[in-house]
N, C-alpha and C positions, 0 to 999 in steps of 0.2 A: 503494499500501499502506500503510494506516494500520501502523502499531501504539500499544499507551493497557495503560501502565504503574501500578500504583499507588501513591498516598503508602505511609508505614509508622512502624507506632512501636514502638520498642527496647522491649528491657530489662526489660519492666510489672512493676518495681519489682526486684524479687531476679533474676528470669530474665536477670546479664544475659549482655553481649554473647551470649543464646543463642535466649534469646524475640522472639518477635516478633507484631503483628498486621497486616495488610494493611485500608486504610482507602479508604474514597471521598474523595479528591483524589486526581489523575490528568497526569502525567505523558506527553506526544502526540506521537504524528510523523509526519508525513507527507509519503511518499515520493516525490518529484515525477521529472522527466525525470532526464537523464544530463547531466551536466555536464561539461568542463575537469574545474577542482580543486569538491571541496567547497562545498558554499551552506550558510548553515541562518539562514535565519528567523525570530526569535526576538524580544520586546519582554521580553524579561528584562531587560535592565539591560548596559551595557555591558563591565561586569567578563566577562560572559559571553562567551567568546572566536564566529565566528559563523563559521570558515574551521577546516580540518582538525584546528587545538588546540583547537575541541571535549571537549568530554570523551567527549559521544556518538561522536565520528569516533575518539580516540585508543582507547576504548575498541577498537569493531568493526576497527581495525587490528589492535591483538594479539592480536583472536582471528583471523584470517587476513589476513596484507597485501595480496590479490590483490584487490579489488575495487573498481569504479568507481564514478569522483564521482558525486552524486548534487545536488540540490540541492533540499533536506530540507527543510519549516514545523516549528519547535516549539514547543509551546506549552503549559505546563506550571500547572496549583491549586492546588502544591504550594510553601508558601512554602517560601526559601528559607533551611538556616543557621536552623533552627525543630527541629529533632527529630522532622523528619518523613519524610527518608527522600531528603530532596531529588538529592543527588550517587548512592545508591544508585538511584533511579532512575530514574538516565541511567546507568549502568553495565549494568546488567537489558537498557536500553535499547538500548543500545549493542549488545551480547549476541547482542539476537535479530536486529536490522539483519544484522551478520555474519552468523549463521545465515540469517538468513533471501532477503538478499542470495548469499553463493557459500553455496549452498545444500552448508548443511553436514548435516543433519535431525540437530542436537543434543538426547539428551533433556531434560527439563526439570534432573536431576539433573547430569547436564553442564555446563548453563549456570549450577548452580547451586555448583559446585569453580569456574565458572572468573567466577563473579560473588567467590563468598567469599576467593577466593586474590587479589584486587583489592581493593577492601572493608576485604581481610584479618578479615572477623567477620565470621557466618554468617546475624546477628538482622532485620538490617533489605533483605536483598538476598533471602531464602528467603521471607517473606513478598509480595513482587515479586512475585517469578515466581509460586507456588503457591496465593495469595491466603489468605485465614481466619488459622489461628492457627496459627504455624508449631514448629515447637522445632527447634534446631539446635547442634551440633560440628561442632569445625574442630579439625584438627591438623595446625600448620604445619613441622611436619620431615619429614612425608609427604602433602601435600595430601588426602586422606581427610574426607571433609563430608560424614557422619549429619543423617542431617531427619527429621523425622516432624510433619504433615500435619494437621490434624484442626480444627473444629465451632468457633468461639466458643461462649461462652453468649450466650443474644438477653439484651443491656441494654440502654439506656442509652447513648450516650457524647457525652462531648457537650468538644472541645478548648479550652484557653481558652490564646489566642496570642499571647505578650506581641510587641509592636510594635519591638523591639530584636532583631539577631541576637544567637546566642552560639555560639562555631567548633568547631567538637567536641573542633579538638588543644589550645582554652583548657578546655573544662570534664574531661578528660583528664586532662588537665596538675592537675590540685585532686585526684587518685584516687591513694589509700598505692601502692606499689612490694610492699607484703610484706604476708601475712597470717599469726598464724599458726593453725598445724595448730585448737586449737581453736575460732576462730573461722572456721574454712574450715567447719566441719565445723555450726557452730552455722548459718551466712550456706545450706547447700545444704541442710538439709532443709525448710528454710524457703521456698526455691524447689524441693525437691521435696514441698511439702504446695500448693502454688500451682497446680502443674502437675498435680499427682493432682484438686485440684478443678475443676479447667477441663476437663479429662476426665469430669468428672463431671456437669458441668454446676453445679455448686457457685459458683457467682455471687461469693454471702456471705462466705464461707471464704478463693477466693482474693483477693479482695479485699485480705478481713486482711492474711493474707499477707503481699502488695504492700504496705502498709502498713508490717509486721516487715524491708524488706529488709533488707542490712546492706552492701551487696557496695559503694554508691555511695551514695546520695540521699542521707544525710545528710554524705557528706564537697562531691558540687554545692550543699545547701541554701549555703553559701557564697558564691557567685558567683546562686544561685536563690533572693535574700531572703523573698524571697515565697512558696516557696512549703510552709512548717509556716500560714503563715496562710489556702491559699486552702486544705490539708487539712484544718483545720481548717472552713473556711465549706462544703467535701465534707459531713462530718457529720452537722451544722448543717441541710443541706438533707434530707439523707434519702437521701444519694447513700452505697451503697455501698462508694465508695471510689476514692484518684484517685492518680493516678502521673507524675513524670519522663517524660517522652515522649524514648525514645533520651538523648539528651546533652544536651535543655532549650534552652529555655527552657520551651519548653510541656507544660504539665500535660491528663492526659486523669485523665476522672470522670467512674466506670458510676457508670450510677443505674439505679432502674429507672424502665418509661417511660414511668410517670407523674408522671414528679418529674423532670423531664427540666424541661419548659418555666418551674418558677417555680428550679430553677436553673440552667439559664442569664437568666435578669432578672438574678438577685442577682449571677452573677459579673461581668456588663455593669453593674450598680452600682459594686461593690468596683472594674472596669478603670477606668471612664470614658473617659479614650480611650487609654491604654496601653494598652490587648489585644483583639484579635481574639477574639469566641466565636462556636465555630461548632459545632454538634450532628452527627453522622456517622456513616453509620456500618459494618461490614465488609464488607469486599470482597472474595467470595470465589470469585474466576477463577482473580487473578493476573495473568500476561500476556495480555493478545488482539490478537490482527494478524486487520485485515478486510486481505485482499489486495484491491485494483484494478487489475489489470494490472499491473501492477510483474516 
């Protein structure tokens, strides 16, 4: 059995902790034969556990403890700690692993509820499950998760992926603990217009609203100092706009398709050898499972 989970980009500027998209970089796990103890084969580095302590297995066992151990091969094209949902993809894969091996027949909404409880917020896990553009809210007191999935407007998507990591914990530490009522109203109004624009296929207006985010980017710019320069570069090269992907440091650019190559060239010149530039596309499927006899 193979389980394939897409990378995700959360927030989309003002959609803080509630909006995200799925993109075509993937975590894949292949479930092999049963074993006496869990074995995870991967080349993701020594910091990633290769036994039951791996987040994949910890997540699966948190869903149901009665799982027979297997040998599992894990590969990923999602860069770690770069704001593209690397840990969220593992959490979603772990839930799906439990769902398949435990024959739980979980609905996608049940998977989302479990994943959100583990992750703490739904903006990365929802698109990993459903694909496309995902919009979700979470009430931690009741455990209630509400979500909407919709197509994302057609456009080019370019990722500027710095080679240095930025942990979510570090990125969240620079955010304010409170907002005034007036500031919250302003910030949420911007997010509302952005979502309305996305849902009516107005990518230009959506991108302009992303640039007006008041929830997190101005604070995180202190630890992602190139963000302002990258946004300026986007404007000069005809892009619709740019936003910090998740907690960063990756920046995603939305651009007309015919401007994508030029933008990538300019980003490569700017980055030199400090970042990787990649063209991405929206993943429309979310979780994919291929049965191979397990």
